[in-house]
C-alpha positions in Angstrom: 7.3 -9.8 17.4 9.9 -12.5 17.0 9.3 -14.3 13.8 8.9 -18.0 13.2 10.9 -18.5 10.1 10.1 -21.4 7.5 11.8 -21.9 4.5 9.6 -22.7 1.5 10.4 -23.7 -2.2 11.2 -20.5 -4.3 9.5 -19.1 -7.1 10.8 -19.8 -10.7 11.5 -16.2 -11.3 11.9 -13.3 -9.0 11.3 -10.0 -11.4 7.8 -10.2 -12.8 5.4 -8.0 -14.6 2.9 -6.6 -12.1 -0.4 -5.6 -13.9 -2.2 -5.1 -10.7 0.3 -2.3 -9.7 0.4 -0.7 -13.1 -3.2 -0.3 -12.9 -2.4 1.6 -9.6 0.4 3.5 -11.6 3.0 2.4 -9.0 5.1 0.1 -11.3 5.0 -2.2 -14.3 7.2 -4.8 -12.8 7.7 -6.1 -9.2 10.4 -7.8 -7.2 9.6 -9.8 -4.1 12.3 -11.6 -2.0 10.3 -13.6 0.2 7.0 -15.8 0.4 5.4 -14.1 3.5 7.1 -11.0 5.1 8.2 -10.5 8.8 5.4 -8.1 9.6 2.0 -9.2 10.7 -0.5 -6.6 9.4 -3.8 -7.9 10.3 -5.4 -6.2 7.5 -2.9 -7.5 4.9 -4.5 -9.0 1.6 -1.3 -11.2 1.1 -2.4 -13.8 3.6 -5.5 -14.7 1.6 -4.1 -14.0 -1.8 -3.7 -16.4 -4.7 0.0 -17.3 -4.1 -0.3 -18.3 -0.3 -3.6 -19.7 -1.1 -2.6 -22.1 -3.9 0.5 -23.2 -1.9 -1.1 -23.6 1.4 -0.8 -27.3 1.9 2.7 -27.3 0.7 3.8 -24.5 3.0 2.0 -25.8 5.9 3.7 -29.1 5.4 7.1 -27.1 5.4 6.1 -25.4 8.6 5.1 -28.6 10.2 8.3 -30.2 9.3 10.7 -27.2 10.4 8.6 -26.0 13.5 6.9 -29.4 14.5 3.4 -28.3 13.9 1.4 -27.1 10.9 1.2 -23.0 11.0 -0.4 -20.8 8.7 -0.1 -16.9 8.5 -3.8 -16.8 9.7 -3.1 -18.9 12.7 0.0 -17.1 13.5 1.0 -13.6 12.2 4.6 -13.9 13.2 5.1 -16.6 10.7 7.8 -15.7 8.1 8.2 -17.6 5.0 11.5 -17.2 3.3 13.1 -18.5 0.0 16.5 -20.1 0.0 19.5 -18.2 -1.5 17.4 -15.4 -2.9 20.1 -13.2 -3.6 22.0 -16.1 -5.6 18.9 -16.8 -7.6 18.4 -13.1 -8.5 21.9 -12.9 -9.7 21.6 -16.1 -11.9 18.3 -14.6 -13.3 19.9 -11.4 -14.4 23.1 -13.0 -15.6 22.4 -12.8 -19.2 20.1 -9.8 -19.0 21.4 -6.7 -20.8 22.3 -3.7 -18.8 19.3 -1.8 -20.6 17.0 -4.3 -19.0 14.2 -2.2 -17.2 15.1 1.1 -18.9 12.2 3.5 -18.8 10.3 1.0 -16.3 9.7 1.1 -12.6 10.3 -2.0 -10.4 8.2 -2.4 -7.3 10.1 -3.5 -4.2 8.1 -5.2 -3.2 4.4 -5.8 -4.1 3.1 -8.6 -1.7 5.7 -8.6 0.9 8.1 -6.2 2.8 11.7 -6.6 1.3 12.8 -4.6 4.5 11.6 -7.2 6.9 14.0 -7.0 9.8 16.0 -10.4 9.4 16.5 -9.7 5.8 18.0 -6.4 6.6 20.1 -7.7 9.4 21.4 -10.5 7.4 22.3 -8.2 4.4 20.0 -9.8 2.0 18.0 -6.8 1.2 21.2 -4.6 0.7 22.7 -7.5 -1.7 19.3 -7.6 -3.7 19.1 -4.0 -4.2 22.7 -3.6 -5.3 22.2 -6.4 -7.8 19.1 -4.6 -9.4 21.4 -1.4 -9.5 24.3 -3.1 -11.1 22.5 -5.6 -13.5 19.5 -3.4 -14.6 18.4 -0.1 -15.5 15.1 0.0 -13.5 14.0 2.8 -11.4 13.3 1.0 -8.1 10.3 2.0 -6.1 10.8 0.8 -2.5 7.6 0.6 -0.2 8.1 -0.6 3.3 6.7 -0.1 6.9 10.3 -0.3 8.3 11.5 3.1 9.5 15.1 1.7 9.1 15.2 3.3 5.5 15.4 6.7 7.3 18.5 5.7 9.2 21.9 7.3 8.2 23.4 4.1 6.5 20.3 3.8 4.2 19.7 7.3 3.6 23.4 7.4 2.5 22.9 4.4 0.3 19.8 6.0 -1.4 21.5 9.2 -1.8 24.2 7.5 -3.7 21.6 6.3 -6.3 19.2 9.3 -6.3 18.4 8.7 -9.8 17.4 5.0 -9.3 15.5 5.0 -6.1 12.0 6.5 -4.9 11.3 5.5 -1.4 7.7 5.4 0.4 6.6 4.3 3.7 2.9 2.9 3.8 0.9 4.5 6.6 -3.0 4.9 7.2 -2.8 5.9 10.7 -1.6 8.3 13.2 -2.2 6.1 16.3 0.9 4.3 17.5 -1.0 2.3 19.9 -3.4 1.1 17.4 -0.5 0.0 15.2 1.0 -1.9 17.8 -2.2 -4.3 17.9 -2.8 -4.2 14.2 0.5 -3.8 12.3 2.6 -6.4 14.3 6.4 -6.0 14.3 6.2 -2.8 12.1 7.8 0.6 13.0 5.2 2.7 14.6 3.5 5.3 12.3 5.4 8.3 14.1 8.6 6.6 13.2 7.5 6.0 9.7 6.7 9.7 9.2 10.2 10.7 10.7 12.0 8.3 8.5 10.1 9.8 5.4 11.1 13.4 6.6 14.8 12.3 7.0 14.8 10.9 3.3 13.3 14.1 2.1 15.9 16.3 3.9 18.5 14.2 2.1 16.8 15.3 -1.3 16.0 11.5 -1.9 12.8 11.0 -4.1 9.9 10.0 -2.1 6.2 9.1 -2.5 3.4 8.8 0.0 1.2 5.7 0.3 -1.8 6.3 2.7 -3.2 2.9 2.8 -5.5 1.8 4.2 -7.0 4.8 5.7 -9.3 3.4 8.4 -12.9 5.3 9.0 -11.5 6.7 12.4 -9.0 8.9 10.5 -12.1 11.1 9.3 -12.7 12.0 13.1 -11.6 15.7 13.7 -8.8 16.5 11.4 -6.8 13.4 11.5 -6.6 12.9 7.7 -5.6 16.5 7.0 -2.8 16.0 9.9 -1.6 13.0 8.5 -1.5 14.2 5.0 0.7 17.3 6.4 3.1 14.8 7.8 4.1 13.5 4.4 4.9 16.9 3.1 3.0 16.9 0.0 5.4 19.6 -1.6 8.0 17.2 -1.4 6.7 13.8 -2.7 6.4 12.9 -6.1 2.9 11.4 -5.9 0.4 10.6 -3.2 -1.6 7.3 -3.3 -4.6 7.0 -0.8 -7.1 4.3 -0.5 -9.9 3.4 2.0 -10.1 0.1 3.8 -11.6 -2.8 1.8 -12.9 -5.8 3.3 -10.5 -8.5 2.8 -11.8 -11.5 4.7 -10.3 -10.0 7.6 -12.6 -7.3 9.0 -13.3 -8.8 12.5 -9.4 -8.9 13.1 -9.3 -5.2 12.3 -12.3 -4.3 14.4 -10.8 -6.2 17.3 -8.2 -3.4 17.5 -10.7 -0.9 18.6 -12.5 -0.6 21.9 -16.1 -2.3 21.7 -17.6 1.0 22.6 -15.9 3.0 20.1 -17.5 4.4 17.0 -15.0 2.8 14.7 -15.9 -0.7 16.2 -19.6 0.1 15.6 -18.7 1.2 12.2 -17.3 -2.3 11.3 -20.5 -4.0 12.8 -22.8 -1.9 10.7 -20.8 -2.1 7.4 -19.6 -5.8 7.3 -21.7 -7.5 10.1 -24.9 -5.9 9.0 -23.9 -5.5 5.5 -24.6 -1.6 5.4 -22.8 -1.0 1.9 -24.0 2.6 1.7 -22.2 3.5 4.9 -19.0 2.3 3.3 -19.6 4.1 0.2 -20.2 7.2 2.4 -16.9 6.6 4.1 -15.0 6.1 0.9 -16.4 9.2 -0.7 -15.9 11.4 2.4 -12.3 10.4 2.5 -11.7 11.4 -1.0 -13.5 14.9 -0.7 -11.5 15.7 2.3 -8.2 14.6 0.7 -9.2 16.3 -2.7 -10.2 19.6 -1.1 -6.8 19.6 0.9 -5.0 19.1 -2.2 -6.9 21.8 -4.1 -6.4 24.3 -1.4 -2.5 23.7 -1.5 -2.1 23.0 -5.1 -0.9 19.4 -5.3 -4.1 17.8 -6.7 -2.1 16.6 -9.7 0.0 14.4 -7.4 -3.0 12.5 -6.1 -3.7 8.8 -6.9 -6.9 7.9 -5.0 -7.5 4.0 -5.3 -11.2 3.5 -5.6 -13.1 0.0 -6.2 -16.1 1.6 -7.8 -18.4 -1.3 -7.5 -18.8 -0.5 -3.8 -20.0 3.1 -4.5 -23.7 3.9 -4.4 -25.3 5.8 -7.3 -25.8 8.9 -5.0 -22.1 9.0 -4.1 -20.9 8.3 -7.6 -21.6 11.8 -8.6 -19.1 13.0 -6.2 -16.5 11.5 -8.3 -17.4 13.1 -11.5 -14.5 14.0 -13.3 -12.3 11.4 -11.7 -10.0 14.1 -10.6 -7.1 12.1 -8.9 -9.1 8.8 -9.1 -7.8 5.5 -10.3 -10.7 3.0 -10.8 -9.7 -0.4 -9.4 -12.6 -2.7 -9.8 -12.5 -5.2 -12.9 -13.2 -3.3 -16.3 -14.7 -4.1 -19.4 -12.6 -5.4 -22.4 -12.5 -1.8 -23.8 -10.9 -0.6 -20.4 -14.0 1.2 -19.3 -15.6 0.6 -16.0 -18.4 -1.8 -15.9 -20.5 0.6 -13.8 -22.4 2.9 -16.2 -21.8 6.3 -14.2 -18.1 5.7 -14.0 -18.0 4.5 -17.4 -19.6 7.8 -18.3 -17.2 9.8 -16.4 -14.3 8.3 -18.1 -15.8 9.0 -21.4 -16.9 12.6 -20.6 -15.0 14.0 -17.8 -16.6 17.2 -16.4 -15.1 18.5 -13.1 -17.5 19.6 -10.5 -18.7 23.2 -10.5 -19.0 24.8 -7.2 -21.1 27.5 -5.9 -21.7 29.2 -2.6 -25.0 29.8 -0.7 -24.2 32.4 1.7 -27.5 32.3 3.4 -27.0 28.7 4.4 -23.3 28.8 4.8 -23.0 26.0 2.2 -20.8 25.2 -0.9 -22.8 23.2 -3.4 -21.1 20.9 -6.1 -23.1 20.2 -9.2 
């Protein structure tokens, strides 16, 4: 995918607090270095997020002036919006900061965009920005990308020189390279991302896993278990996983599947026919499958399952009792507890599930 580049007015500051990612336990601060990244993931929430929505008219005018016609990310996923002289701006922003700035904190690179968008990497902007953060701050830098270039020798060497400062992850929610070509436009294929992660791990560079979003077809056969194996759970610090949540783009995501497929029909039932219990069942089953594998292999303490609990039925809620490996993401009450009674109860009185066998029926029952 060849990007259409548009220069737009930059943000006043680049490094900001990130309460949304703090809730996910990913980072307390974030650094984005462009307005809209060079990848066109059709499920991406950034295209309909507050930043692009608030600046929609202004950025559309920039696109019309520079490209000859108004273009939005929704209209054209190849659109990439960049800020001018971003490395220079960051240098000025950090000029008067003490070297201790960021000590004990994690900085997300990046939160809403991909700082390893190909043109930024090729122009040396990504490298220049990361070197500034290394030199001028004490942040630990959490790199999240869909670009397998991070597993190439030059980048592995760069990260290896600063193992105490970097932790690197590649976001992947599918095993299907063909599906990815239709849905994650311009990104490296899932297979290349898994290989890049393995390359980083062989070099003993700290890594994490981001299985997001995991689409419903990954529950077919043993796909989710195979994907978990590919991230090498024993070698990552933590594993984040999240089901697909409708972000006003479900029809785009549905279109990546054949019309006669079970996945295509699932989207029609869940979003077209508003069958909310079916989504709840999928999210619950996904959690159970990952947690079961984690317990079998002894890495359940690494799991961070991101759950919007407002979408979970009362019946399915009991499967999350104990909240083992679960981070609740729905808007909470002022006291920090979930607005949803059962989940609030689980937060206050955690009690893990007790499992027992019924040999006559060949079942394991959780109560």
